[in-house]
N, C-alpha and C positions, 0 to 999 in steps of 0.2 A: 751819405751813409744813413742818415735818418730816413730818407726816402726808401732806401733799400730795406732797411729794417721794417718800416711800415708795410712795405710791399710783402715781405716775408710773413709778417704778422697776419696780414689779410689772407694770404695764401693758406697759412696754417689754420686760421679761423674757418675758412671755407672747407678745408680738409676735415677739420674737427666736426663741422656741421654735417658734412657728408657721412662721416663715420657714425655720428649720432643718429642720423636719419636711417642709415642702414641697420644700426642696432635696434632702433625702434621698430622698423619693418620686420626684422627677424624676431623680435620679442612678440609682436602682434601675430606673426605666423605661428610661432611656438604656442602662444596662448590659444589660438584657433585650433591647432592640432590637439592640444590637451583637452579642450572643450569637446572636440569630436570623439576622442578616445573615451572621455567620461560618458558621453551619450551612448556610445557603443557598449561600454561596460554596463551601464544601467539597463540597456535593452537586453543584453545577454543575461544579466541577473534576473530581470523580469521573466524572460523566457524560461530560465532555469527554475524559477519559483513556480511559474505556471505549470511546467512539466511535473515538478515535484508534487504540487497540489493535486493534479490530475491522477498521478500514480497513487497518491494516498487515498483519493476518492475511490479509485478502482479497487484498491486493497480493502478498504472498508466494506465495499459492496460484496467483494469475494468472501471476506470474513463473516459478514452477516449471512450470506448464503450457506457457508459451512456451519454456522451456529444453527441455522434452521434445519439443515440436513441432520446434524447431530441430534437435535431435539426430536426430529421425526424418527430417527433410528432408535433412540431411547424409548420413545412411545411404542414403537413396533416391538422392541425387546420385551417391554413390560406386558404388552398384549400377548405375546407368544408365551411368556412365563405363566401368565394366568391360564392360557389355553392348555399348557402342559399340566398345570396343577389340576385343572378341570378333568383332563383326560386320565390322569393318574387316579383321581377320585372315582371316575366312572369305571376304570379298570378294576379298582379294588371292589367296588360294588358288584361288578359283573363276576369277579372271582368268587366273592361271597355267595352270590346267587347260584353260581355253578356248583360250589361246594354243597350248598343246601339241596340243590336239585340232585346231585350225585348221591347225597345221603338219603334223600327221599326215594330215589330209584333203588338204592341198595335195600332199603327197608321194604319196598314193594317186591323186589326180587326175592327177599327172604320170605316174605309173606306168601308169595306165589309158590315157592319151593315147598313149603309145609303143606 
């Protein structure tokens, strides 16, 4: 009986060791997979961040170009307003000169008729 019990104990011990070994192998495999997934996740996050950074850089460049265009258009508008004011002033001067010329012509015609 003792021999049988010892033999069963030894068999159970070997079985337990096998199960423990299998569990350790499985645990190592799971840890390796977790590590791979973490690496892949970090890589994906880095790629996402790089893409985001590049998109932000392109947007900044585009925004700067728009600011420059707005500034250029504002300058052009200011120049055109000044030109319009200058043309209005010239028109007024020409109208005044025309009135004076018409008055002088009228006076000359009156003088000629007499």
